[in-house]
PAPAZA-694223 format. One record per residue: x, y, z of N, C-alpha, C in turn. Coordinates in steps of 0.001 Angstrom, whole numbers, plus 500000, padded with zeros to 6 digits. Each point is the difference from the previous one (the first is absolute). Example, Ala and Ser with C-alpha at 12.3 -4.5 7.8 and 13.67 -1.06 7.14 Angstrom:
513190494310507800499110501190500000500900501200500000499650501050499280500820501190500060499230501090500730
END
This chain:
502746524648502092500536499014500570500085499764501638499736498889500542499741499980501478501477499784500331500545500937500909501145499947500625499905500038501497500915499396500810499969499733501397500004501678500380499213499960501390499711501311500482500511499651501673500069501231500715500428499970501312498799499413500626498969500133499446498684499496501019499856498604499899500666499175499300500077498648499857500713499383500956500949500911500711500873499289501122499244500287501190498774500639499865499202500317501556499035498599499908499905499335498830499066498844499972500564498877501238498910499610500709500366498977501178500756498875499275501361499609500437500770499117499461499521498500500652500268499085499313499842498465500743501080499941501175499586499497500986500980499888501202501247499021499289501146500478499980501330499252499388500238498526501157500360499204499377500441498924500774501564500042500317500595500962499536501274500324500193500163501365500145501054500650500531500340501425499971501455500415499329500360498914499103501155500136499189499956501453499490501021500658499425500250500998499304499691499681498405500127501234499316499768499891498476500997499044499351501277500252500390501170499111499419499786498508500095499639499715501584499856498645500011498736499347499326498996500797499955498724499544499222500261499865498814500834500872499302500220499813498670500855498844499699500995499645500669500763498866499722499038498804500118499004500169501109499267498850500301499064499685498779499481500925499356499165500119498881500848499224498859501168500498499596500870499283499012500305498626500244500344499851501399500101498659500198498811498998500037499055500344500438498710499398499879499758499488498406499961500878499187499854500079498604501055499153499243501095500134500507501169499076499475499805498566500364499561499771501373499668498459500270498922499494499129498880500958499670498998499453499136500592499755498458500653500724499546500497499887498619500905498845500020500978499998500823500884499042500032499445498356499938498752499955500974499507498763500044499148499581498984499280501066499330499215499787498689501047499661498902501090500729499814500727499892498614500988498958500261500769500123500977501203498956500087499543498616500583499092499988501042499731498660500367498591499445499607499502500828499225498610499677499103498957499603501176499928500628501100499065499891500888498627500357499809498944499622500341498647500499499767499916501392500547499297500976499266499733501305500605499387500162501278499185498991500398499297500040501259500964499926501213500982498824499806500984499816500905501057501197500156500327500574498742501035500912499997499426501249500602498735500486499774499411501053500818500068499868501392499470498696500353499970499995501508501489499991500790500589499407499454501567500212500447500798501190499780499567500676499058500403501262499612499439501117501197498750499725500354499426500675500881500427500125501496500195498719500252500903499797501400501339500498499947500652499882498892501246500517499832500000501734500141499123500342499320499755501480500186499738500434501488499129499545500649500068500205501519500901499914500749500961498786499771501350499769500615500796500903499662500311500518498948500876501049499484499714501350500590498674500381500171499645501123500629499929499813501459500344499198500548500150499878501532498606499849500597499241499316499237498466499732500855500259498736500762499389499963501121499456498577500303499656499005499166500316498866500153499759499045498951498497499800500351499375499866501174498642499457500103498893501492499379500619501197500159499329501019499405499919500101498515501173499661499347500220499739498618498914499054499440500082498688500891499060498860499477498562500665500151499657500990500976498778500331500024499369500881498879501015500797499687499794501014498789499823499087498955500698499074499724499904499202498657498619499210500088499549499361501068498832499301499879498893500932500146500141501148500490498719500896499874499811500653498598501111500182499480499973500411498336499423498966499141500742498731500145499287498796499425498885499890500036499339499964501158498712499737500244498971501224499339500267501254500207499290501161499553499880499935498486501249499656499625500032500061498298498997498818499459500080498989500408499272498835499533498594500170500324499776500677501170498553500289500299499493501199499003500778500784499492499651501175499198499857499555498638500743499193499384500006499763498570499993498579499783499998498853500753500249498754499986498749499360499094498721500373500516498631499829499315500004500304498822500324501338499602499862500522498860500837499403498952501299499498500358500907499294499027499179498638499698499562499300501251499412498950499696498612499787498885499389501289500143498760499950499306500572500536498494501042500715499735500517500116498844500498498760499228500630499155500813500482498804499513498829499138499539498996500008500876498694499030499506499483500661498602499695501286499922499640500564498954500772499941498527501394499821500283500850499853498947500045498397499729499923499095500829499534498614499503499009499854499338498853500486500555498805500035499180499991500342498524500655501076499909500134500648498559500821499009499269500978499615500537500811498981499097499553498795499589499348499196501410499442498780499567498721499797499294499193501122499958498762500034499292500338500178498658501103500662499566500085500307498524499793501321499947499500500953500975499661501278499693501184500921499330501090499637500839501259500766499498500201499753498537499947498689499517500044499872498590499112500542498978498608499887500689498828501021499308500519501384499556500484500656501250500371501437499543501191500010498987500954499275500200501103499901499207499550499839498412499226498909499818499339499635498727499275500951499332499044500444500922499014501259499440500844501307499587500892500562500711500862501039499672501048499812498868500388498678499989500889499924498780499517499727498695498536499630500002499174499845498881499571501194499343500169501136500799499638501317499734501121500730499564501070499612500292501511500755499664500484499969498719500401501069499305500699499756498743501517499838500349500847499507498839501300499970500360500598501162500321499572501068499686500835501378500367499764500281501545498746499652500622499474500325501250500384498690500954500664499148499489500179498620500936500787500393501180501131500671499882500663500500501407499004500742501062499211500828499392499059500696500830498999499121500490499508499019499390499161498944500350500649499204501165501209499595499755500676499174501167500252500817501207500257501315500164500032500555501201498631500317500521498852500157499208498661500097500534499662498519500799500394499012499170499713498453500669500736499951501173501256500346499984500783499986501408499528500543500951499548501282499886499618500900500889498604499499500750499083499799499118498843499384500373500139498680501090500675499059499094500355498847500908500693500101501130500998500921499832500997500242501354499217500671501143499127500489499723498966500401501392500017499346501105499230498534499690499762499185501086501196498869500464500830500148498760501138498659500078501148500506500623500814499228500633501492500215500486500832499937498646501064500648500203500870500329498576500476498538499577500284499037500629500454498798499586498936499176499370498776500155500516498745499157499441499585500664498551500244501511500047499663500643498877500991499547498794501223499861500374501000499606499012499645498532499462499867499098500907499735498478499450498538499967499157499246501028500374498600499928499241500235500748498595500984500919499941500125500788498708501001499515499230500813499131500323501294499570499019499445499333499017498740498880500120499754499536498688499413500829499071499333501023500555499444500950498928501223500861499621500768500481500238501062500628499679500771499423498760500275498697500596500835499042498980499026499777498680498695499655500337499048499625498965500005501490498890499726500971500558499735501050499222501424500545499315501256499697500548501237500595499380500257498892498778499613498706500133500307498943499013498893500247498788499026500144500391498860499856498973499959501512499081500299500971500718499988501411499183501673500251499716500981499009500368501426500298499597500605501355500525499597500302501158500420501286500687501040499573500602501165500957500406500779499959500759499693499841501568500461498919500826499531499521501217499884501183500932501102500756499941499707501282500909499120501183499555499741499938498716498595501057499823498836499431500583499901498817500315498612499561500694500310499852501320501060499324500422500381499579501191500056501028500965500841501228499692500400500993500985498528500610500423499046500538499059498846500489500543499094499129501043500001498656499652499438499196500914500693499976501458501255500180500089500980499919501273499686501371500585499932501151499115499853501038500516498575500284500723498897499625499343498846499815500711499931499423501346500529498714500250500037499457501073500837500569501076501113500335499627500830500766500918499438501330500508499539500707499281499347501395500497498906499605500925499078498970499530499058499758501348500505499340501048501212499348499987500341499540501000500823500813500979500400501191499403500817501033501066498864501084500424498868500213499243499347501427500465498522499433500120499380498917499848498688499846499936499551499165501232499304500379500985499284499042501086499072498939499130499746498931500182500479499015501437501262499332499918500928500387499107501263499307499984500734500260501470500779498966500346500256500099501527501033501176500323500927500477498949500626501236500323499450501106500173499358500536499227498937501226500333499141499849501063499486498741500197499118499896501323500870500109501215501138499490500063500670500193501120500496501355500323500313500767498870500498501233500251498854501034500431498644499883499383498880500540500537499814499844501434500157498729500234499631499700501662501243500651500805501118499963499566501139500551500797499934501439500139499721500788499004499913501501500216498490500425500372499171499158500135498484500566500062499505500542499018500125499857498704499592500537498873498577499598499874499069500808498911498729499730499676500157499068498891499375498800499942500305498976498940499383500425498837498654500573500186499285500515498493500800501055499541500512500891500716500801501075499384501219499490499464500679499400500678501304499233499363499713499121498688498698499364500046499730499391498648499652500585498999499303501195500204499733501166498848501306500688499564500885500335500979501154500600499523500956499098499304499967498760500547500836499258499413499650499399498633498748500022499572499287499856498591500532501168499055499939501154500763500598501184499397501287499970499427500828499499500800501454500066499937500338498534498886499287498973500410500177498953499132499900499974498532498814500851499615499816500060498440501034500443499221500588501258500255501210500561499390501227499021499940500331499708501361500881499028500179500210498876499275498692499093499826500161498920499411499970500246498348499524500839499505500136500505498673501487500294499369500722500978501201501172500309499348501168498503500285499707499102501064500888498848500315499451498914499115498857500030499427499547498885499326500251500183498425498740500452499341499985500172498465501186500883499643500295501175500457500969500954499481501427499248500134500288499522501196501273499455500293500187498610499283499032499441499746500158498615499260500573500127498652499662501322499319500576500165498680501516500118499938500700500554501190501273500181500231500569498549500245499147499413500956500462498539500639500369499077498738498821499901499051500072499342498882501132500167499146500510501254499788501346500324499269501157499562500893500084500011501199500977499801500889500363498454500026498640499180499888499943498533500226499147499511499127500323499742498695499134499572499204499934498306499862499251499572500875499834498765499838498355499403499876500017498748499503498703499380499700499533499283501147498822499583500111499211499246501107500942498528499785500511499426501277500831498966500024499261498752499261500633499035499272499260498819499387499969498947501052499028500047500984499490499046500495498546499868500312499489498749500523498610500165500251499156500882500906499098500541499483499303500989501084499508499260500988500103500663501314499292499374501007498772499969500035499019499164500587498927499760500022499074501176500398499134500324499449499089501047500728498842499615500900499698500729501350499047499258500598498606499485499569499587500602498948498664500013499589499957498877498799500894499407499720500204499057498979499120498700500309499743499685500973499606498834500513498069500258500302499867501354499883498542500358500487499096500061498684498647499646500158499315499845498844499216501548499905499964500460501089499522501444500137500936500965500644500037501167499622500456501274500616499027501033500477500186500851500881499122501012500550500451501121498883498875500902499802499868500976498813501036501082500645500351500667498667500974501298500277499468501031501023498804500337499506499274501056501055500002499751501481499369498663500172499880499707501390501473499899500745500811499611499248501420499684500475500392501426500480500049500889499107500555501283500110499516500746501136498493499827500085499359500629501108500429499447501459500392498749499888500008499241501433501602500416500322501000500388498979501321500568500270499951501258500554499174500788499529500066501416500280498996500410501091499291498935500486499002500370501125500577500433501109501106499541500594500626500569501122500693501315499821500371499959498874500913501562499695498694500966499878498885499880499443498800500980499961499636500146501146499680498981501125499630500268501273500959500854500903501157499653499767500952500886500990500285501512499459499945500174498519499973501167499540498701500954500425498989499065499654498750500670500433500007500660501404500470499139501104500287500587501365500667501082499968501244500012499490500701501375500035499308500985499292499354500058498836499251500774499468498961500719500933499250499254500523498929500210501151500635500912501033501179499388500599500774500695500994500184501477499887500366500255498545500437501420499698498815500820499614498981499379499435498769500708499843499182500055501259499621499123500775499140500175501147500803500795501159501206499188500339500928500626500937499060500145501383499261499124500459499307499868501100499840498661500798500909499629500637499856498489500498498856499708500811499044500840500180498538499729500684498990499741498708500179500409498894499302499849498843499485498873499791498842499467499767499529498636499784500781499404498547500187500759498993500574499629498845501442499760500187500663500903500771501414499549500245500294498834500640498953500010500924500457498725500910499598498675499340499093500047499298499659498727498706501127499986499269500724500939499435501170499600499210501497499665500580499666500510501291501393499722501065499788498429499952498886499357500141499875498661500185500316499226498697499350500238498966500014499230498749501316500397499274500546501173500145501299500418499596501279499621500726499619499300500909501265499527501125500852498832499138501226499813499853500506499056499328499638498809500153499601499450501372499593498547500324498662499831499520499264501067500087498529499567499354500120500056498464500876501039499484500052499911498564500472498847499374501044499580500602500593498822499331499300498439500427499380500163501159499254498858500322498760499858498963499363501239499743498722500051499236500504499499498379501351500312499774500370499606498771500216498348499752500459499484500866500131498653500316498676499241499976499020500608500613498852499372500072499310499973498539499880501237499602499522500381498637500809498868498926501447500009500146500493499161499092499816498517499956499530499529501127499404498559500026499014499738499198499100501151499731498731499790499264500296500587498397500748500970500026500404500514498525501052499057499328501139499610500857500970499268499313499885498503500206499649499573501216499941498651500094498895499256499405498873500417500351498749499404499372499857500002498447500580500934499234499929499810498447501065499042499621501042499712500670501180499065499836499512498768500344498775499882500658499515498336500202500426499586501368500767501025500877500439499718501319499053499426500983500095498643500504499018499659500950500429500594501348499160499939501252500169500634501188501484499306500465500269498810499897501253499357500341501226500590499221499671500308498713500956500396498996500493501515500442498894500774500638500196501391500260500862499872501346499510499077500969500759500117501168501559499517499991500072498974498967501475499662499895500738501087499180499252500788499090500645501161499456500515501203501143499081500144500813500384500956501290501227499503500734499875498648500241501013499266500805501481500335499403500104499664498629501139500062499169500586501386499917498849500944499989500489501398499879500666500591501282499615499418501064500442500375501399501721499185500290500050498939499445501211499313500424501314500763499680499988500639498690501256500563499432500488501174500884499001500628500835500217501316500310500504499914501630500173498761500555500562499827501236501360500727500184500954499908499193501168500451499864499858501644499912499224500476498953499759501252499961499653500849501360498860499204500693499577500492501266501095500176501123500637499039499847501352499837500975500874501200499856500462500180498741500830501129499708499553501251500266498799500374499546499366501098500317499724500109501323499772499199500797499878500136501512501329500077500765501167499525499418501284500116500591500384501511499564499723500297498757500372501270499706499425501214500941498599499581500429499514500864500928500509500155501327500629498797500449500674499731501292501273500732499785500715499967498757501270501055499940499621501364500096498882500418499364499629501494499956499567500378501222499441499285501107499729500160501368501335500173500995500950499160499547501222500156500904500636501285499611499994500141498544500815501332499579499202501184500653498721499972500098499348501230500872500067499945501451500007498944500391500013499955501650501690500210500181501003499620499333501075500450500263500666501559499916498902500892499467500200501095499642500602500547498834500106498945498972500598500375498875499146500887499150498530500103500205499255500581499202500229501508500402500189500318501389500191501344500239501403500471499701500932499209499604501461500189499787499996500461498488499005499264499004499887500294498765499475501327499940498854500149500664499371501331500027500873501151500383500938500130501163500828501006500149500963500189498921500536498692499545501103500327498821499508500488498934498737499624499517499371500570498736499817501454500326499643500534500958499671501384500434501426500720499860500914499451500464501235500737499940500664500163498466499822498771499262500207500170498574498830500693499103498955500333500755498998500369499073499678499377498526499973498294500366499478499356498649498552499842500129499382500096499009498477499893499574499576498638500533498976499940500761499964498731500589499608498687498975499279500530499011499729498970498852501268499550499443500902500881499911501208499627499133500815499186501000499790500124501373500835499191500996499380498764499769498683499783499950499433498649500070500207499364498780500249500438499043500321499353498449501330499683500258501051500609500316501341499741500190500175498742500970499304500214500924500363498767501156499396498740499502498920500039499184499374498637499337500911499695499111500581500915499152501087499619498845501241499159500545500225500620501243501449499474500597499577498616500277498797499695500644499775498754500784499912498914498668499129500638498964499645498853498868501436499705499226500957500861499967501230499719499496500689498941500785499965500165501280500865499167500861499193498547500225498613500024499973499518498466500424499281499590498823499633500664498723499280499611498779498792499734500314499226500239501144498521499835500105499413501465500020498819499868499160499329501219499865499007500189501348499659498695500562499072500049500986500756500140501449501176499591500135500986500328501364500239501609499591500296500297499103500508501533499866498926501025500374498563499471499554498837500864500361499961499993501450499969498643500525499670499909501448501174500947500956501209499684499725501039500495500773499995501548499865499895500436498738499940501448499617498838500861500671498756499227500088498886500454500700500218500100501454500767499054500742500241500147501316500728501293500275501204500048499230500782501055500210499421501412499765499084500178499060499485501309499725498739500232500641499383499136500813498753500229500608499656501322500716501137500420500934500164501141500589499318501371499108500634499800498862500057501287499007498453500249499765499104499053500070498562500125499660499270500716501251500587500013500940499463500510501313499259501280499669500490500988499434499478501458499599499698500123498669499719498940499193499580500276498573498538499965499946499715500398498772498395500026499713499612498586499485498985499401499704499489499074499688500454499720498475500128500854499246500456499993498768501662499727499803500438500402500633501592499956500230500389498747500671499106499509501092500567498848500288499682498743499038498933500225499265499829499062498938501122500108498826500578501177499815501029500233499102501241499194500438499928500184501405501418499276500669499947498670499726498922499192500039499769498520499791500422499793498578499667500846499085500456499824498543501181500158499683500817500937500776501438500218499843500722498916500483499484499348501161500948498682500483499513498841498866498705500111499507499889498877499141500828500259498591500240501135499520500779500322498858501453499582500237500517500402501146501565499635500344499947498421500110498862499375500253500355498572500348500344499153498574499694500561499045500115499171498864501248500419499160500769500897500520501087500401499421501020499044499537500573499912498830500964499123499205500179498815500605499241499059499682499833498577500171501236499448499591500893499223500807501157499192499433499919498797500524501220499258500184500209498572500362499585499568501379499866500922500711499447499418501445498345500072499976499660500242498870498365499887500141499596499008499254498992499197500396499434498642499626499146500595498425499510501145499939499230500506498864501094500014498822501237500371500393501091499995498808500137498623499402500148499073500784500102498576499317498888499480499574499005500502500543498571499503499349499721500321498317500418501482500026499678500472498693501507499481499057501045499862500553500972499364499227499714498575499380499533499228500747499681498614499737498776499899498933498902500504500476498798500136499236500272500358498619500694501249499836500291500627498688501140499603499103500656498883500783501344499618499356501164500866499852500058500917500708501054501146500034501173499555500530501224500813499565501219499845500841499920501101501098500928499824501042500152501024501131500143501397499449500841500363498935500032500990499416498738500680499437499217499247499275499018500307499367498670500288501064500309499441501084498851500149501175500154501205500557501276500517500061500536501242500673499440501332499019500140499488498861499473501304498918498793500060499648499172499158500459498678499805499746499011500290501356499980498782500751499315499949501289500443500999500907501373500111500235500566500752500935500011501522499767500051500492498844499906501123499597498281500640500038499237499098499653498573500051500155499634500184501350500447499498501101499775500081501241500450501527500605501158500222499611500573501363500373499131501177499385499573499899498772499236500864499192498259500283500970499656498840500213498819499830501013500295500962501393501057499548500560500262500644501300500454501288500005500770500648498809500207501504499960498749500744499466499418499566498929498681500495499462499106500343501151499482498742500676498949500081501215500524501071500922501291499801500441500508500944501021499984501447499667500221500423498528500040501261499679498595500461500115499097499099499535498542500337499907499560500271501398500266499230500955499639500344501549500620501325500287501069500310499877500558501405500340499358501001499301499639499785498714499196500885499027498632500519500899499333498688500327498694500190500498499941500655501442501208499932500798500084500465501309499999501520499742500477500658499021500013501296499568498633500509499647499359499235499649498510500320499266498978500018501033499781498906500692498976499663501013500555499998501208
END
């Protein structure tokens, strides 16, 4: 397991914007996070504004001149949006193409047609994991809810037996697998290799989703034995379409960016020569920007054309895919600004010093920080962004493998115990017609299982590789 070493302290630190001591910096961090938590939870302020105000508050409490705190925040916001903004936009376009063309419904219907009643929970977790690769969590829920309710009603299953595996598949993808915003920002913050992070993320995700999905659903169904709520099923996007794209073409389009990025990571390991022609080619086609751009362009032909989309309809679909992510981009950018304010204030070095004295494994510390921020703010994305900023200095002396594991540790901690300050908690409660107590016993416990299992697997991998 990667531990902090004396050599890490020798790394060139970022020039701090304040000369405050550890005690003052510690108070500043707690005060800055408290401001963010209070604004989000008590005053229901948008996370973008809360992070902006919290960043300035952090600088003020740390004793930094206001102009320098503003510069740090602006620099962090700009670099973060530059690093991951285009990737989030491309992911959103691909997800919208998948939904509007009926490609998502085609995958769902094909897998369900081949699943037996006994294997249905496993089919649901497979569907959610595949669909969840290019889609944001909330979009994935909206797409899968009609399927979950339909399967539960027609097969007379307990809603939890079908719903929990679907939710687990979506949540694990959201926490661990790029191109979701949280993992992307963490990769950018700690300078991790995206392909390697993706490969290790898949390795951690498979056992995690099995334990939190099909296996836990047996227990959840006993704890909360409810049937699908008696209400009209939401309309599915493809019901108004005459044709849908084929299963094979849809699956290939979804997996294209994953295959390209994993191929780059594999070539980097096998060839290990930046000047080699093969590695240079894969460095280009396996870069996240080109991989996602290729999937979007291919998707216009493999998803849009079979659905009968005209050029105008494709253009409208792209536009509609981009509109909802404005808020996400601003939150991610403000989170990057908060991260940079933390680093420039000297908080990163403080965390490094304290961790060395306490001899806390770096991956465990990253997980614990993400857990604390998740419990306080209710946002997995805010937890990931803030934790990545705090622990970024820990990656200075890590191998590329352990840097990727650091990203996964942060992602695992960011989904710990969803409760009443998380929008996802209420989304699941209302869609499934559960009481608050039932939502705690199912959704909240499932999220905790994902966090603990994934975190444990990350620590285990750090001992092996």
